[in-house]
LUMTI-391863 format. One record per residue: residue in three letters; chain; z, x, y of N, C-alpha, C, O, CB in turn. Coordinates in steps of 0.1 Angstrom, whole numbers. Glycine has a CB too. Layout:
N
+--------+--------+-------+-------+--------+-------+--------+---------+-------+-------+--------+-------+-------+--------+-------+--------+---------+
! residu ! chaine !   nup ! neast ! nnorth !  caup ! caeast ! canorth !   cup ! ceast ! cnorth !   oup ! oeast ! onorth !  cbup ! cbeast ! cbnorth !
+--------+--------+-------+-------+--------+-------+--------+---------+-------+-------+--------+-------+-------+--------+-------+--------+---------+
!    ALA !      A !     Z !     X !      Y !     Z !      X !       Y !     Z !     X !      Y !     Z !     X !      Y !     Z !      X !       Y !
...
+--------+--------+-------+-------+--------+-------+--------+---------+-------+-------+--------+-------+-------+--------+-------+--------+---------+
This chain:
136
+--------+--------+-------+-------+--------+-------+--------+---------+-------+-------+--------+-------+-------+--------+-------+--------+---------+
! residu ! chaine !   nup ! neast ! nnorth !  caup ! caeast ! canorth !   cup ! ceast ! cnorth !   oup ! oeast ! onorth !  cbup ! cbeast ! cbnorth !
+--------+--------+-------+-------+--------+-------+--------+---------+-------+-------+--------+-------+-------+--------+-------+--------+---------+
!    MET !      A !   226 !   358 !    -14 !   231 !    355 !      -1 !   232 !   340 !      0 !   222 !   332 !     -3 !   222 !    361 !      10 !
!    ILE !      A !   243 !   334 !      4 !   245 !    320 !       6 !   243 !   317 !     21 !   249 !   322 !     30 !   260 !    316 !       2 !
!    HIS !      A !   234 !   307 !     23 !   231 !    302 !      36 !   241 !   291 !     40 !   247 !   284 !     31 !   217 !    297 !      38 !
!    SER !      A !   244 !   289 !     53 !   254 !    279 !      57 !   249 !   265 !     54 !   257 !   256 !     53 !   257 !    281 !      71 !
!    LYS !      A !   236 !   263 !     54 !   230 !    250 !      51 !   219 !   251 !     41 !   212 !   261 !     41 !   225 !    243 !      64 !
!    ARG !      A !   217 !   241 !     34 !   206 !    240 !      24 !   199 !   227 !     25 !   205 !   217 !     30 !   211 !    243 !       9 !
!    LEU !      A !   187 !   226 !     20 !   180 !    213 !      19 !   180 !   209 !      5 !   178 !   217 !     -4 !   165 !    214 !      25 !
!    LEU !      A !   182 !   196 !      3 !   181 !    191 !     -11 !   173 !   178 !    -11 !   174 !   169 !     -3 !   196 !    187 !     -16 !
!    SER !      A !   163 !   178 !    -20 !   155 !    166 !     -21 !   156 !   160 !    -35 !   157 !   167 !    -45 !   140 !    169 !     -18 !
!    ILE !      A !   157 !   147 !    -36 !   158 !    140 !     -49 !   148 !   129 !    -49 !   147 !   121 !    -39 !   172 !    135 !     -52 !
!    ALA !      A !   140 !   128 !    -59 !   130 !    116 !     -60 !   131 !   111 !    -74 !   130 !   119 !    -84 !   116 !    120 !     -56 !
!    SER !      A !   131 !    98 !    -76 !   131 !     91 !     -89 !   121 !    80 !    -89 !   121 !    73 !    -79 !   145 !     87 !     -93 !
!    ILE !      A !   114 !    78 !    -99 !   104 !     67 !    -100 !   109 !    58 !   -112 !   111 !    62 !   -123 !    90 !     71 !    -102 !
!    LEU !      A !   110 !    45 !   -109 !   114 !     35 !    -119 !   103 !    25 !   -121 !    96 !    22 !   -112 !   127 !     28 !    -115 !
!    SER !      A !   102 !    20 !   -133 !    94 !      8 !    -136 !   102 !    -4 !   -139 !   111 !    -3 !   -147 !    83 !     12 !    -147 !
!    LEU !      A !    99 !   -15 !   -134 !   106 !    -27 !    -138 !   101 !   -31 !   -151 !    89 !   -31 !   -154 !   103 !    -39 !    -127 !
!    LEU !      A !   110 !   -36 !   -160 !   106 !    -40 !    -173 !    99 !   -54 !   -173 !   104 !   -63 !   -166 !   118 !    -40 !    -182 !
!    ALA !      A !    89 !   -55 !   -180 !    82 !    -67 !    -183 !    77 !   -74 !   -170 !    76 !   -87 !   -169 !    90 !    -77 !    -190 !
!    THR !      A !    74 !   -67 !   -159 !    69 !    -73 !    -147 !    57 !   -64 !   -142 !    54 !   -54 !   -148 !    79 !    -74 !    -136 !
!    ASN !      A !    51 !   -68 !   -132 !    40 !    -61 !    -126 !    44 !   -53 !   -114 !    35 !   -49 !   -106 !    29 !    -70 !    -122 !
!    TYR !      A !    57 !   -50 !   -113 !    62 !    -43 !    -101 !    69 !   -30 !   -105 !    74 !   -29 !   -116 !    71 !    -52 !     -93 !
!    SER !      A !    69 !   -21 !    -96 !    76 !     -8 !     -98 !    84 !    -5 !    -86 !    81 !   -10 !    -75 !    67 !      3 !    -102 !
!    LEU !      A !    94 !     3 !    -87 !   103 !      7 !     -77 !   104 !    22 !    -76 !   105 !    29 !    -86 !   117 !      1 !     -79 !
!    THR !      A !   103 !    27 !    -64 !   105 !     42 !     -61 !   118 !    44 !    -53 !   119 !    38 !    -42 !    93 !     48 !     -54 !
!    VAL !      A !   126 !    52 !    -58 !   138 !     55 !     -51 !   137 !    70 !    -46 !   135 !    78 !    -55 !   151 !     53 !     -59 !
!    GLN !      A !   138 !    72 !    -33 !   137 !     86 !     -28 !   148 !    89 !    -19 !   153 !    81 !    -11 !   123 !     87 !     -21 !
!    ALA !      A !   153 !   101 !    -20 !   163 !    106 !     -11 !   156 !   116 !     -2 !   150 !   126 !     -7 !   175 !    112 !     -18 !
!    ALA !      A !   156 !   114 !     11 !   149 !    123 !      20 !   157 !   136 !     20 !   169 !   137 !     16 !   148 !    117 !      34 !
!    PRO !      A !   151 !   147 !     26 !   159 !    160 !      27 !   172 !   158 !     34 !   173 !   151 !     44 !   150 !    170 !      33 !
!    LEU !      A !   182 !   165 !     29 !   195 !    164 !      36 !   199 !   178 !     39 !   196 !   188 !     32 !   206 !    158 !      27 !
!    VAL !      A !   206 !   180 !     50 !   212 !    193 !      53 !   227 !   191 !     50 !   234 !   183 !     56 !   209 !    196 !      69 !
!    ILE !      A !   231 !   199 !     41 !   245 !    198 !      36 !   251 !   212 !     34 !   244 !   222 !     33 !   246 !    190 !      23 !
!    GLN !      A !   264 !   212 !     34 !   272 !    225 !      32 !   270 !   230 !     18 !   269 !   222 !      9 !   286 !    223 !      36 !
!    PRO !      A !   272 !   243 !     16 !   270 !    249 !       3 !   280 !   243 !     -8 !   276 !   242 !    -19 !   273 !    264 !       3 !
!    GLN !      A !   292 !   240 !     -4 !   302 !    234 !     -13 !   297 !   221 !    -19 !   300 !   217 !    -30 !   316 !    233 !      -7 !
!    VAL !      A !   290 !   213 !    -10 !   284 !    200 !     -15 !   273 !   203 !    -25 !   272 !   196 !    -35 !   279 !    192 !      -3 !
!    ILE !      A !   265 !   213 !    -22 !   254 !    216 !     -32 !   260 !   220 !    -45 !   256 !   216 !    -56 !   246 !    228 !     -26 !
!    LYS !      A !   271 !   228 !    -45 !   278 !    232 !     -57 !   283 !   220 !    -65 !   282 !   219 !    -77 !   289 !    242 !     -54 !
!    ASP !      A !   289 !   210 !    -57 !   294 !    198 !     -64 !   283 !   190 !    -70 !   285 !   185 !    -81 !   302 !    190 !     -53 !
!    LEU !      A !   272 !   189 !    -63 !   260 !    182 !     -69 !   254 !   189 !    -80 !   250 !   182 !    -90 !   250 !    179 !     -58 !
!    ALA !      A !   254 !   202 !    -80 !   248 !    210 !     -91 !   256 !   209 !   -104 !   251 !   209 !   -115 !   247 !    225 !     -87 !
!    ILE !      A !   269 !   207 !   -102 !   278 !    206 !    -114 !   275 !   193 !   -121 !   275 !   192 !   -133 !   293 !    207 !    -110 !
!    ARG !      A !   273 !   182 !   -113 !   269 !    169 !    -119 !   254 !   169 !   -121 !   246 !   174 !   -113 !   274 !    158 !    -110 !
!    LYS !      A !   250 !   162 !   -132 !   236 !    160 !    -134 !   232 !   149 !   -124 !   239 !   140 !   -121 !   233 !    155 !    -148 !
!    VAL !      A !   219 !   150 !   -119 !   214 !    140 !    -110 !   212 !   127 !   -118 !   206 !   127 !   -129 !   201 !    144 !    -103 !
!    THR !      A !   218 !   116 !   -114 !   218 !    104 !    -121 !   204 !    97 !   -119 !   199 !    96 !   -108 !   229 !     95 !    -116 !
!    ARG !      A !   199 !    92 !   -130 !   187 !     84 !    -130 !   191 !    69 !   -127 !   199 !    64 !   -134 !   179 !     85 !    -143 !
!    PRO !      A !   185 !    63 !   -117 !   188 !     49 !    -114 !   184 !    40 !   -125 !   174 !    41 !   -131 !   182 !     44 !    -101 !
!    VAL !      A !   193 !    30 !   -129 !   190 !     20 !    -139 !   188 !     7 !   -131 !   197 !     1 !   -125 !   202 !     18 !    -149 !
!    LEU !      A !   175 !     2 !   -132 !   171 !    -10 !    -124 !   172 !   -22 !   -133 !   168 !   -22 !   -144 !   157 !     -8 !    -119 !
!    ALA !      A !   177 !   -33 !   -127 !   178 !    -46 !    -134 !   172 !   -57 !   -125 !   175 !   -57 !   -113 !   192 !    -49 !    -138 !
!    PHE !      A !   165 !   -67 !   -131 !   161 !    -79 !    -124 !   173 !   -88 !   -124 !   178 !   -91 !   -135 !   148 !    -85 !    -131 !
!    THR !      A !   177 !   -93 !   -112 !   189 !   -101 !    -112 !   186 !  -116 !   -108 !   196 !  -124 !   -107 !   199 !    -95 !    -102 !
!    GLY !      A !   174 !  -119 !   -105 !   171 !   -133 !    -103 !   159 !  -135 !    -93 !   154 !  -126 !    -88 !   183 !   -140 !     -96 !
!    LYS !      A !   155 !  -148 !    -93 !   144 !   -152 !     -84 !   148 !  -164 !    -76 !   154 !  -173 !    -81 !   131 !   -155 !     -93 !
!    GLU !      A !   144 !  -164 !    -63 !   147 !   -175 !     -55 !   134 !  -180 !    -48 !   125 !  -171 !    -45 !   157 !   -172 !     -44 !
!    GLU !      A !   132 !  -193 !    -47 !   120 !   -198 !     -40 !   125 !  -204 !    -27 !   133 !  -213 !    -26 !   113 !   -209 !     -49 !
!    ARG !      A !   119 !  -199 !    -16 !   122 !   -205 !      -3 !   111 !  -202 !      7 !   106 !  -191 !      7 !   136 !   -200 !       2 !
!    ASN !      A !   109 !  -211 !     16 !    99 !   -210 !      27 !    85 !  -205 !     23 !    79 !  -197 !     30 !   105 !   -200 !      37 !
!    GLY !      A !    81 !  -209 !     11 !    68 !   -205 !       6 !    67 !  -192 !      0 !    56 !  -187 !     -3 !    58 !   -206 !      17 !
!    PHE !      A !    78 !  -186 !     -3 !    79 !   -172 !      -9 !    88 !  -172 !    -22 !    97 !  -180 !    -23 !    84 !   -162 !       0 !
!    ASN !      A !    84 !  -164 !    -31 !    93 !   -161 !     -43 !   100 !  -148 !    -39 !    94 !  -137 !    -37 !    85 !   -160 !     -56 !
!    TYR !      A !   113 !  -148 !    -39 !   121 !   -136 !     -37 !   126 !  -131 !    -50 !   133 !  -139 !    -57 !   133 !   -139 !     -27 !
!    TYR !      A !   124 !  -119 !    -53 !   128 !   -112 !     -66 !   139 !  -103 !    -62 !   138 !   -94 !    -54 !   116 !   -105 !     -73 !
!    ASN !      A !   151 !  -105 !    -69 !   163 !    -97 !     -66 !   165 !   -87 !    -77 !   163 !   -89 !    -89 !   175 !   -106 !     -65 !
!    LEU !      A !   168 !   -75 !    -72 !   169 !    -63 !     -81 !   183 !   -56 !    -78 !   188 !   -58 !    -68 !   158 !    -53 !     -79 !
!    SER !      A !   187 !   -49 !    -88 !   200 !    -41 !     -86 !   199 !   -28 !    -94 !   194 !   -28 !   -105 !   212 !    -49 !     -91 !
!    VAL !      A !   203 !   -17 !    -88 !   205 !     -5 !     -95 !   219 !    -6 !   -101 !   229 !    -5 !    -93 !   204 !      8 !     -86 !
!    THR !      A !   220 !    -9 !   -114 !   233 !    -12 !    -120 !   243 !    -1 !   -121 !   255 !    -3 !   -122 !   230 !    -17 !    -134 !
!    ASN !      A !   238 !    11 !   -120 !   247 !     23 !    -120 !   249 !    29 !   -106 !   251 !    41 !   -105 !   242 !     33 !    -130 !
!    TRP !      A !   249 !    21 !    -96 !   250 !     25 !     -82 !   263 !    33 !    -80 !   263 !    42 !    -71 !   249 !     14 !     -73 !
!    GLN !      A !   273 !    31 !    -88 !   286 !     38 !     -86 !   285 !    53 !    -89 !   293 !    60 !    -84 !   297 !     31 !     -95 !
!    LYS !      A !   275 !    57 !    -96 !   273 !     71 !    -100 !   267 !    79 !    -89 !   265 !    91 !    -91 !   265 !     72 !    -113 !
!    PHE !      A !   262 !    73 !    -78 !   255 !     80 !     -68 !   265 !    85 !    -57 !   274 !    77 !    -52 !   244 !     72 !     -62 !
!    SER !      A !   264 !    97 !    -53 !   273 !    102 !     -43 !   271 !    96 !    -29 !   259 !    94 !    -25 !   271 !    118 !     -41 !
!    PRO !      A !   282 !    92 !    -22 !   280 !     86 !      -8 !   273 !    96 !      1 !   267 !    91 !     11 !   294 !     83 !      -3 !
!    VAL !      A !   273 !   109 !     -1 !   266 !    118 !       8 !   251 !   115 !      8 !   244 !   118 !     18 !   268 !    133 !       3 !
!    LEU !      A !   245 !   109 !     -2 !   231 !    106 !      -2 !   228 !    94 !      7 !   216 !    91 !      9 !   227 !    102 !     -17 !
!    PHE !      A !   238 !    87 !     12 !   236 !     75 !      20 !   240 !    76 !     34 !   241 !    67 !     42 !   243 !     63 !      13 !
!    GLU !      A !   244 !    89 !     38 !   248 !     91 !      52 !   236 !    90 !     61 !   224 !    91 !     57 !   254 !    105 !      53 !
!    SER !      A !   238 !    87 !     73 !   228 !     86 !      84 !   221 !    99 !     85 !   227 !   110 !     84 !   234 !     81 !      97 !
!    ALA !      A !   208 !    99 !     88 !   200 !    111 !      89 !   191 !   109 !    102 !   179 !   107 !    102 !   190 !    113 !      77 !
!    PRO !      A !   198 !   111 !    114 !   191 !    109 !     126 !   179 !   118 !    129 !   171 !   115 !    137 !   201 !    111 !     138 !
!    ASP !      A !   178 !   130 !    122 !   167 !    138 !     124 !   154 !   134 !    116 !   144 !   141 !    117 !   170 !    153 !     121 !
!    LEU !      A !   156 !   124 !    107 !   144 !    119 !     100 !   135 !   110 !    109 !   141 !   105 !    119 !   148 !    111 !      87 !
!    PRO !      A !   123 !   109 !    106 !   114 !    100 !     114 !   119 !    86 !    112 !   125 !    82 !    102 !    99 !    101 !     110 !
!    PRO !      A !   116 !    77 !    122 !   120 !     63 !     121 !   114 !    56 !    108 !   103 !    61 !    104 !   116 !     55 !     133 !
!    CYS !      A !   120 !    46 !    103 !   115 !     38 !      92 !   112 !    25 !     98 !   122 !    17 !     99 !   126 !     38 !      80 !
!    GLY !      A !   100 !    22 !    101 !    97 !      9 !     107 !   103 !     9 !    121 !   102 !    18 !    129 !   101 !     -3 !      99 !
!    LEU !      A !   111 !    -2 !    124 !   118 !     -3 !     136 !   132 !     3 !    136 !   138 !     4 !    146 !   119 !    -18 !     140 !
!    ASN !      A !   136 !     8 !    124 !   149 !     14 !     123 !   148 !    29 !    127 !   141 !    37 !    121 !   154 !     13 !     108 !
!    THR !      A !   155 !    32 !    138 !   155 !     46 !     143 !   167 !    54 !    138 !   168 !    66 !    141 !   155 !     46 !     158 !
!    SER !      A !   175 !    48 !    130 !   187 !     56 !     124 !   188 !    54 !    109 !   197 !    48 !    104 !   200 !     52 !     131 !
!    SER !      A !   178 !    58 !    102 !   177 !     56 !      88 !   187 !    65 !     80 !   193 !    74 !     86 !   163 !     59 !      83 !
!    SER !      A !   189 !    61 !     68 !   198 !     69 !      59 !   190 !    80 !     52 !   178 !    80 !     52 !   205 !     60 !      49 !
!    ARG !      A !   197 !    88 !     44 !   190 !     99 !      37 !   183 !    93 !     25 !   173 !    99 !     20 !   200 !    109 !      32 !
!    THR !      A !   187 !    82 !     20 !   181 !     76 !       8 !   172 !    64 !     12 !   177 !    55 !     20 !   191 !     71 !      -2 !
!    TRP !      A !   160 !    64 !      8 !   150 !     53 !      10 !   146 !    47 !     -3 !   145 !    55 !    -13 !   138 !     58 !      19 !
!    VAL !      A !   143 !    34 !     -3 !   138 !     28 !     -15 !   125 !    21 !    -11 !   125 !    13 !     -2 !   148 !     18 !     -22 !
!    ASP !      A !   114 !    23 !    -19 !   102 !     16 !     -17 !    98 !     9 !    -30 !   100 !    14 !    -41 !    90 !     26 !     -13 !
!    ILE !      A !    94 !    -4 !    -29 !    90 !    -12 !     -40 !    75 !   -14 !    -40 !    69 !   -18 !    -29 !    97 !    -25 !     -40 !
!    TYR !      A !    68 !   -11 !    -51 !    54 !    -11 !     -52 !    49 !   -21 !    -63 !    56 !   -23 !    -72 !    48 !      2 !     -54 !
!    ASN !      A !    37 !   -27 !    -61 !    30 !    -34 !     -71 !    25 !   -24 !    -81 !    16 !   -16 !    -77 !    19 !    -44 !     -66 !
!    ALA !      A !    29 !   -24 !    -94 !    25 !    -14 !    -103 !    10 !   -15 !   -107 !     4 !    -4 !   -111 !    33 !    -16 !    -116 !
!    GLU !      A !     4 !   -26 !   -105 !   -10 !    -27 !    -108 !   -19 !   -22 !    -97 !   -30 !   -16 !   -100 !   -14 !    -42 !    -111 !
!    THR !      A !   -15 !   -24 !    -85 !   -24 !    -20 !     -73 !   -18 !    -9 !    -65 !   -25 !    -3 !    -57 !   -26 !    -32 !     -64 !
!    ASN !      A !    -6 !    -5 !    -68 !     1 !      6 !     -61 !     3 !     2 !    -46 !     6 !    10 !    -37 !    -7 !     19 !     -61 !
!    GLN !      A !     2 !   -11 !    -43 !     5 !    -16 !     -29 !    20 !   -16 !    -27 !    27 !   -22 !    -35 !    -2 !    -30 !     -27 !
!    ARG !      A !    24 !   -11 !    -15 !    38 !    -12 !     -12 !    42 !   -26 !     -8 !    35 !   -32 !      0 !    41 !     -2 !       0 !
!    LEU !      A !    52 !   -31 !    -14 !    56 !    -45 !     -12 !    68 !   -46 !     -2 !    68 !   -55 !      7 !    61 !    -51 !     -25 !
!    TYR !      A !    77 !   -37 !     -2 !    88 !    -37 !       7 !    96 !   -24 !      6 !    94 !   -16 !     -4 !    98 !    -49 !       4 !
!    GLY !      A !   104 !   -21 !     16 !   112 !     -9 !      16 !   125 !   -10 !     22 !   127 !   -19 !     31 !   104 !      3 !      22 !
!    PHE !      A !   134 !    -2 !     19 !   148 !     -2 !      25 !   151 !    13 !     29 !   148 !    22 !     22 !   158 !     -6 !      14 !
!    CYS !      A !   156 !    14 !     41 !   159 !     27 !      47 !   172 !    27 !     55 !   175 !    37 !     62 !   148 !     32 !      55 !
!    ALA !      A !   180 !    17 !     54 !   192 !     16 !      63 !   205 !    15 !     54 !   214 !     7 !     57 !   191 !      4 !      72 !
!    PHE !      A !   205 !    22 !     43 !   217 !     22 !      34 !   229 !    29 !     41 !   227 !    38 !     49 !   214 !     29 !      21 !
!    SER !      A !   241 !    24 !     38 !   253 !     30 !      43 !   262 !    34 !     32 !   270 !    43 !     33 !   260 !     21 !      52 !
!    THR !      A !   260 !    28 !     20 !   269 !     32 !       8 !   260 !    30 !     -4 !   250 !    24 !     -4 !   281 !     22 !       7 !
!    PRO !      A !   264 !    37 !    -15 !   257 !     35 !     -28 !   256 !    20 !    -32 !   247 !    16 !    -39 !   264 !     43 !     -39 !
!    GLU !      A !   267 !    12 !    -29 !   267 !     -2 !     -33 !   255 !   -10 !    -28 !   251 !   -20 !    -33 !   280 !     -8 !     -28 !
!    ASN !      A !   249 !    -5 !    -17 !   237 !    -12 !     -11 !   226 !   -12 !    -21 !   217 !   -21 !    -20 !   232 !     -4 !       2 !
!    LEU !      A !   225 !    -3 !    -31 !   215 !     -3 !     -42 !   216 !   -15 !    -51 !   207 !   -18 !    -58 !   216 !     10 !     -50 !
!    SER !      A !   227 !   -22 !    -50 !   229 !    -34 !     -59 !   223 !   -47 !    -53 !   224 !   -57 !    -59 !   244 !    -36 !     -62 !
!    LYS !      A !   217 !   -46 !    -41 !   212 !    -58 !     -34 !   198 !   -55 !    -29 !   195 !   -56 !    -17 !   221 !    -62 !     -23 !
!    LEU !      A !   189 !   -52 !    -38 !   175 !    -49 !     -34 !   167 !   -62 !    -37 !   171 !   -70 !    -45 !   169 !    -37 !     -42 !
!    TRP !      A !   155 !   -63 !    -30 !   147 !    -75 !     -32 !   133 !   -72 !    -26 !   131 !   -63 !    -19 !   154 !    -88 !     -25 !
!    PHE !      A !   124 !   -81 !    -30 !   111 !    -82 !     -24 !   106 !   -96 !    -25 !   110 !  -104 !    -33 !   101 !    -72 !     -30 !
!    ALA !      A !    96 !   -99 !    -16 !    91 !   -113 !     -16 !    76 !  -113 !    -18 !    69 !  -104 !    -13 !    94 !   -120 !      -2 !
!    VAL !      A !    72 !  -123 !    -25 !    57 !   -125 !     -28 !    54 !  -140 !    -24 !    61 !  -149 !    -28 !    54 !   -122 !     -43 !
!    ALA !      A !    44 !  -141 !    -16 !    40 !   -155 !     -12 !    37 !  -163 !    -25 !    30 !  -158 !    -34 !    27 !   -154 !      -3 !
!    GLN !      A !    41 !  -175 !    -25 !    38 !   -184 !     -37 !    23 !  -186 !    -38 !    17 !  -190 !    -28 !    46 !   -198 !     -36 !
!    GLY !      A !    18 !  -183 !    -49 !     4 !   -184 !     -51 !    -5 !  -173 !    -45 !   -17 !  -174 !    -44 !    -1 !   -197 !     -46 !
!    GLY !      A !     2 !  -162 !    -40 !    -6 !   -152 !     -34 !     1 !  -138 !    -35 !     9 !  -136 !    -45 !    -7 !   -155 !     -19 !
!    GLY !      A !    -2 !  -129 !    -26 !     3 !   -115 !     -26 !    16 !  -114 !    -19 !    23 !  -124 !    -16 !    -7 !   -106 !     -19 !
!    ALA !      A !    20 !  -101 !    -18 !    33 !    -98 !     -12 !    34 !  -102 !      2 !    24 !  -103 !     10 !    36 !    -83 !     -14 !
!    ALA !      A !    47 !  -105 !      7 !    49 !   -108 !      21 !    47 !   -96 !     30 !    49 !   -98 !     42 !    64 !   -114 !      22 !
+--------+--------+-------+-------+--------+-------+--------+---------+-------+-------+--------+-------+-------+--------+-------+--------+---------+
């Protein structure tokens, strides 16, 4: 029996190469039509490829820039607004996909993103660490 709506959850965990940080990319549950599920099932779920794209120093912090280099392979449906999800910080209209960045040694959350509108937003991730100290 085919239901008119289904829930789909996707979670991927990435490790940054040669650093002490890790990144978790999560897609929150989505309510989508059966034809979309069929389209997603035909394609394999893409594993994000993470790259370090640079470091900036400003205002007493080191900003580390990251990019999911294969962002074009992710369906825009994963980045649609999800008003029935709980708020993400002060953001009350988060997207279906959330990204959290953690310190791999301590498992401390450093920063998170929850307001994506397109897959391309995955190409502009970052986190800040106080110079000479811990995360901002």
